[in-house]
C-alpha positions in Angstrom: 0.8 -16.8 -2.9 0.0 -14.8 0.2 0.5 -11.1 0.7 0.0 -10.0 4.2 -1.1 -6.3 4.7 -0.2 -4.7 7.9 0.1 -1.1 9.5 -3.4 0.4 9.6 -4.8 1.7 12.5 -6.5 4.8 14.1 -4.8 8.0 13.5 -5.4 12.0 13.9 -5.1 14.5 11.1 -1.3 15.6 10.0 -0.1 12.0 11.4 1.8 9.4 9.5 1.8 5.4 9.2 3.6 3.0 7.7 1.9 0.4 5.8 3.9 -3.1 5.2 2.9 -5.8 2.8 4.7 -9.0 2.8 4.7 -11.5 0.2 4.8 -15.1 0.4 4.4 -18.5 -1.6 6.6 -21.8 -2.9 6.0 -20.6 -6.4 6.4 -16.8 -5.9 9.3 -14.7 -7.2 8.8 -11.4 -5.7 11.0 -9.5 -8.3 8.4 -10.5 -11.4 6.1 -8.3 -10.2 5.4 -4.6 -9.8 3.7 -4.0 -6.7 0.7 -1.9 -5.9 -1.2 -0.2 -2.9 -5.0 0.3 -3.4 -7.7 1.1 -1.4 -11.0 1.2 -1.1 -13.9 3.2 1.0 -17.3 1.7 1.1 -19.7 2.5 -1.8 -17.2 3.1 -4.2 -14.5 1.9 -6.6 -10.9 0.3 -5.0 -8.5 3.0 -6.4 -4.8 2.7 -7.3 -2.7 4.8 -4.6 0.8 4.3 -5.7 2.9 1.3 -7.4 6.4 0.7 -8.0 8.2 -1.3 -10.5 10.1 -4.4 -9.7 13.3 -2.8 -9.2 11.8 -0.1 -7.1 13.3 2.2 -9.5 10.1 3.2 -10.9 7.2 4.7 -8.7 3.8 6.4 -9.6 1.0 8.0 -7.4 -2.2 9.1 -7.8 -2.6 12.8 -7.6 -4.2 12.8 -4.2 -1.2 11.6 -2.3 1.5 12.4 -4.4 4.1 14.7 -1.8 2.7 12.9 1.0 3.1 9.1 0.3 6.1 7.0 -0.6 5.8 3.3 -2.2 9.3 1.4 -1.7 10.3 -2.2 -1.6 13.2 -5.0 -0.6 13.2 -7.4 -2.9 15.7 -9.2 -0.6 13.2 -9.8 2.1 9.8 -9.6 -0.1 8.6 -6.5 1.4 6.8 -3.5 -0.2 6.1 -0.6 2.1 3.4 2.6 1.7 4.8 5.1 4.1 1.9 8.0 4.5 2.6 11.2 5.8 0.3 14.1 6.6 -3.1 11.5 6.6 -6.2 13.7 5.5 -9.5 12.5 6.9 -10.2 11.5 3.1 -7.1 9.2 3.2 -9.7 6.9 5.3 -9.7 3.7 3.7 -9.4 0.0 3.7 -5.6 -0.4 1.6 -4.5 -3.5 -0.1 -1.7 -4.4 -1.4 -1.3 -6.4 -4.8 1.4 -8.3 -7.2 -0.5 -9.2 -10.3 -3.6 -10.8 -9.6 -2.8 -11.5 -5.9 -4.3 -9.3 -3.2 -3.5 -9.0 0.3 -6.5 -8.9 2.8 -7.0 -5.7 3.4 -5.4 -2.9 6.4 -8.3 -0.1 7.9 -6.9 3.1 8.0 -9.2 5.8 9.8 -8.0 9.6 10.2 -10.0 11.2 12.3 -9.9 14.1 15.0 
């Protein structure tokens, strides 16, 4: 199973970014998994940002991102997204997508003026 995360970059506070996570693998059934986005900064534990049920019907968010971030998925394309609006410097981190015990390689988001 391979999870490929992309979409990170350097943006100014208040900007938006959309992260994508594409899943692939012969034995991997996308709808068997809820999908999650986590983030980690050096010296801190990886934290859950948002997750979404296999059907896309239920999404949960960390308090710090509620109202600013939106997680979604397309089960026909094996893709999950994290739409991030009104970004703050404290959102700076490496973002990882997750499906069960499977992790993507991480994509760096830097929010700085």
